[in-house]
C-alpha positions, 0 to 999 in steps of 0.5 A: 587364220583367224581361229576365233572367227572360224569358230565363232561361225561355226558355233553360229551356223550349228545352232550355237553352244547351247545345241552341242551335247558333246565336242572333240577333235581328231587330227582334221576335224571337229566332231559334234554331237548335237541336240538338234541337227535342224538348227545346222546350216550345211551349206554356209558351214562349208562355205566358211573359210577354212572349212574343207568339208562338212559331213554326217557320220554316225549321228555326229556332225564332222566338220573337216578344218586340216592341220589348224584343227586343234587351234580352232577347237580351242578357240571354240573353248567349249570343254569347260562349258559342256563339263558344266552343262552335263555335270560331273558323273551326269550321263551326257546327252549326245545322240547314240546313233548305231552301234558300229558307229558309236564304237568308232566315235568313242574309240576316236574320242579317247585315242585322239587326245593321246596320240601326240604322245604316242607318236612322239615316243614312237619316233624316239623309239625309231631314233633309237632304233637307228642309234643302235643299228648303225652303232653309233652308241653302244647298247649300254651307254647312258644316251641309249638308256635315256632314249630307251626311257623316253620312248618307253614311258608313254607306252609302259604307262599307257593305261594311265593315259587312256584312263584320263582320256576314257574318262573324259569320254565317259563323263566320270571322275578322271582321278579315280580312272587314274586310280584304276590305272594304278591297280593294273600298273601296281608293283605287285601285279607286275612283279607277280607277272614277271615271276611266273616265268620263274615258277612263282605264283600265278596270282592271288586268291580273293574270297576263292576267286582268282586274281591272275598276275597279267602284264598290264604295261602298254594294254589298251582294252582293259582300262578302257572297259574298266573306265567305261564301267566305272562311269555306271558304278560311279553314278549308281553309288552317288545316287544311293549315297546320302548328301552328307557323306557322298563326298568322302564315301562315294570314291571309297566304295567305288574304288572297293568295287571296281579295282577287285572287279577290274583285277579279277574279271575285267583286266584278264577278260581285256587282257585276253581280247587284246592278245587275241587280236594281235595274234589274229592280225598277225595270222592274216598277214602271215597267211594272207599278207599281200591280199590282206595288205592290198585290200586294207591299203586300198581301203584306209582312205575310205575308212578315214571318210567315214571315220572308221580307221580309229578302230584299227588303232587300238590294234596297232598299239596292242600289236606294238605292246605284245609283239614288239611290231605291227603289220598294219602301220606300214599299210597306214604309210602307204595309204597316206602316201598314195593321197599325197602322190595323187595331189602331187600329180595334180599339183603338176599338171593342172594349170589352175592357179587356185587349185595349184596353190591347194594341192601344193600345200595339202601334198605337203601335209599328206606326206607329213601324215595329214591327208584329208586336205588332199583327200577333200580338197584335192583328190575326191572333188576331182575323182579320178585321182582318188582312184589313182591313189587307191589303186596305188596304195593297194599295190604298195601295200600288197608289195611290202605286206609279201616282204613282211615290213613291220613297224617297231612302234606307233607313229603318225603315218608319214615320212617322219615315220621312216626311222620306225621301219629300220631293219632288214625290211626297210628297203623293201618299204622304200622300193614299195613306196616308190611303186606306190608313188610312180604308180599313182602319179602315172595313173593320175596323169593317165586318167586326167581330170577336168581342168579349166586350164586357169579359167580358160572357158571363162576366157573363150566365152568372155575375155578378160583384160588385166586392169592396168589395160585401158581399153573401151573394150574391156568387159570385165576387170579382175581384181587380185588380192593386195594381201595374203590370207584366208578369204572372208565373205563381206557379210560375215565381217563384224561391222556393219558399215562393210557388212551391209555393203554401204560403202560398196561391194567387195570381199574381206581377208584375214591376212596371214602376213603384215604387208599391203602391195599394189594390186593393180597399176594406178595412183594412191588417192587417199592414204589415211594419216593413221596408215590403216586404210589407203584408197588406190584408183586403177588405170581403168578407174576402179577404185579400191579401198583397203581397210586393214582391220576393224576400228584400227583407226583407234591406234593412231598409226601405231603398228602400221608403216606407210610404204608409199603416199597419197598421190603417188603413182604405183604399179601392181606388186609395190608395196604400200603398207606394212603392219605388225599383225601379232601387236595389232591382235594383242591390243585386241583388234581384229586384223580382218581387212575389207577390200571395197569397191567403192565405186561399185554403182559405176559397174554392172556387178562386182562379185567375190571369187569363190576362194578359200585362201589368197596371195598376191596372184589369187583373184578375188574380185571380178567386176563387170562393166 
């Protein structure tokens, strides 16, 4: 996947970077707040290779990419340019949308950058649980102490992490935000909170106002509220401060206002709110566990579709911090496993090679906790597998909540999260997992889905004979890909000769491997001395040009190795050429490989297949005589 190419194509179809007021990304999707929605070409966006789905939610354009989203976002290179445009401390021009939508968008923007650290620490905490549960090391051993330190660091100092991401979201100074987190985590406050249990003072008194000692480590809500208010206070102070002393006195006054206000009012309010949420979730699951778990497990994929699942994230983290366990994460796990099971059933049942490829790869990512590729690429388009996944996840979630299954840390809810579920209830999680998988797959098979059985309809209506077979009766010829990678429409290739079809119609592929194989039986009619391009004629007369990269002739054969020669007869699957993908890219050349039917005029039509990725068995061109 050429992340830079995809990023450029996305920018072009959303009106360019000047049309963006705010941009971020989550696990699988790019999120844009745009100045002018009319500049978006949604249809063209959805047809881009690498784009799974495009949707608008709460005034925000969301482009679902999948596992490669972070790399595509990095290729966009928007962070610095957008900061310069909006200006430090200036309000963003992002659109408001409805109140609920804005809330979930803010939560997503704040937590997404922090999730890798939280999930990594959570998994280590789960491993620590295994170590102590099975007595692999004593509780006071050095290795256990080290693992405890590593797993607790992120959670203990969570206000610092959230301060940075919240400052970026609210467009305020990150270092002053960190100072606010430091106020919450100052030893006087934390040690005072610990001393309360031993009969110590409950707080300080500032000009008659109580400043309570509260344990703020691992908290979520106080620092987010504080940084949000900071964004307004800092702009207000900055606006009234003379230019000559602004650099020194603006942060001074802001800190003098914000840290006392945070410790006297914001911190206690946020702490009590977080405690109330944790106790509320506990009460709900203890008194209506089966119903609550079942409904949430079935509904979570629907929340993912609209982006509202991020609203539950702070509650889960708060539960772990306050209670030491959480009921929500096991339900999240069940919801993800339902989507994985449905995609797996489609993979087993379908006879369509393209659908099988997509279902197989998305099944793996879903089992690891990333469900958007399975949802948008497989289950939702087929409808019935998605319904089966909702039912299976609901039943599995109801079962595990009935047995009070909890998680000991916040993790990405996939199979790698299993260590955080260790304990007496672990067996019930495994049983619920088995129920979920079995029921979802069974329902997918029972409900069925529309499957063309490997283009069965097209074969019935107009039989397709392999290109290697000579026959006057052949009406269509199917060309399979000579290279593996991501499909790129020919008109998107950054070379006018190819893009304008001057040499003929065809398609292009952004290669994922550096191996070119013969797509049919035939003969090599041209093999350039620089080895970057091959002309091959099939037994049925199709002439195909395989041009590896753009302007790669300038490399004069460097990084290319010919495995065949001009005039040689080849069979489908024979290796024709190998090339060093990374070194060609490092040399500054695009590796996008056009596949051109150079005798296009001999045929009625040359059509590119509507696929996103190709392997050596993927049909990429249909030629009608």
